[in-house]
N, C-alpha and C positions, 0 to 999 in steps of 0.2 A: 290818255288818262283823264279821268273825270274828277272835277273838283266841285265840292258842295260848299256854297257860302251859307253858313247857318247864322242867321240874325237872332240874337236872344234878347232884344230890347222890347219891353212892353209898350213903348211909345213910338209914335211916328210923327214927324221925322225925328231921328236921333243921331247923335254924333257917332256912336259906335256903328250904326248901320251905314252911315255915309262913308265912314272909314273902310268898312267892309266892302262896299261897292267900289270904292277907289282901288282896293287891293284886287278885286275881281277884274276891273278894267285893265289894270297893269298886267295881270296874269294873261288876259286875252291877247294883249299886245305881244306877249312872248309865245303865243300859239297854243295856249291851254284853253280847254273848254270848261265852262262852269254852269251850274244851275244854282238858283237861289231858293232858300227855304226860310221864311219868316215865321218863327214860332208863334208870334202874336196873331197870325192869320189862321192858326189851327183852332178847331172848335174847343172853346174854353171848358165846357162841361166835360167833354170826353178827355181832355188833357188832365184836368184836375181829378177826375174820377178814375184815371188810368184805364180807360176803356180800350183794351187791346183789340177789340173787334171793330172799332170805328174805322170806316173805309178811308177817311182822310188821314188819320193817324197811321194807318197801314201804309199808305202811299208815302208819307213822310219818312217812315222807318225804312222803306225800300230805297228812297233817295239816299239815305245814309249808307245803306248796305251796298249800293252800286258805286259809291264814290271811292276813289283811290286816295283822296285827300279831303280834309274838312278844314275850312277856315271858320273859326267860331268867334263871333263878336258879341260882346255883352257890356252893358253899363255896370258899374260897381255901385251898389247901394249898401250902406251900412257894413262896409268891409267885406262884402261877398258879391258874387256874380248874381244875375237876376234869378228870381224865383221861377219865372216861366221857363227859363233855360233849364234849370234843375228839374222841373216837372217833365220836360221833354226827354232829357238825358236818362231820367229814371225809367222811361218807357222802352229804352233800348235793351237788348239782351245783354247778359254779363260780358260777352265778347263783342259787343256792338260796334266797336272801332277796331277790331282785329285787322292787322295788316295795313292800317291807314296812317298816313301822315296827318298831323293836326297842328295848325297854327292858331294859337289863341290870341285874341285882340280884345282889349278893354279900354273903356274911357271912364273917367271919374272926376270928382270935384277937386281932388288934391293929390299930391304925390304920396300922402300917407296911406292911400289905398292900393298902392302899386303891388304889394305882395299878395293881394287877394287872388291874383292869377296863380302864383306859385304855391300858395298854401291852401287855396280853396278849390280852384278849377283843375289844376294839373293832377292832383291825386285822383280825382274823378275820371279824368280822361285816361289815366294810366290803369285805373281799375276796370275800365271798359276795354282794355287790351289794345290800346293804340300802339301801332308799330313804333312810332317816334313822335314825341311832342316837341315841336321846335321851340326855340326861345320865344317867349311871349313879347307882345308889343303893348305897352300901356301909355296912354296919353291923357293929360288933364283936359278939362273943358276949355281952358285958355289956350291950349296947344292945337286945337281943332276949331276952325271957324268956318261958317257957311254964310254966303250971301247970294241972293238971286243973280246979282250982277257978275260976281267973280267966281262963284262956285265954291268948291272946297279949298281952304287955305290951311296948310299944315306947317307947323313950326319946323324949321330946318333940322333940329335934333331928332324930332320924331319922324320927319320925312326920311332921314337916313336909316333909322331903325326899320321903317316900313319897307324901304328899298332893299335892305339887307334880308328882311324876312321873306320878301317876294323872291329874291334871288336864291335864298336857301331852299325854299319850297320848290321852286322851278328846277333847280339843279338836282334836288333829291328825287323828284318825279322822273326826271330824265334818266338818272342813274338806275332807278327801278325799272323803267321801260327798257333800257339797254340790256339789263340782266335778263329780263323776261324774253327779249327778242333773241338773245344768245343762249337761251335755255336749251338743254339737250335731254334726250331720254336716257335715263340711267340704264346701265347694262347690268343684268342680274349676275350675281356672283357666280352662279352655276355656269354661266356662259364664258367666263374668263378662263383662258388656258395659259398656263405658265410652263416654260421650259427652262431647264438648267443647263 
């Protein structure tokens, strides 16, 4: 199963992207493969002008299409997820997340922006036909710290939510994989014989 880590922060480095990479590393330890896509690295003019023919944007949309699950990370600005993430999501087809599991992650300045995920991002992900949007993870800037010496430090309460989110995503992917492995070819009704 393929996982896409979709970073929606316009800045680098960012807390949301560091948290996203942490999630990716933990998923890799559980045996999952992932690829990274940073929206800020896409060509700005093509993104803003919704140039569907731009080859870099086509490749980015193909990465989404090929993923079984997408972990989306965004900072929250003014009670909403980032504008560049919205610009990219707008380029996806109406069913661009069809059949995919999605784990939304966000960071923001205070707890007052926590509902931006549920009231802003979740409806968009559902409108893109996501198979299942997992419970979101929100952390304030104070709950995520970075230093060159110690790396990423996560507040214990958020670390628990991250761990639960990773486990939920991993077990959901495993369940889907098991169902796909045990899939069988349907028997046409005309081939069924009944006796009384």
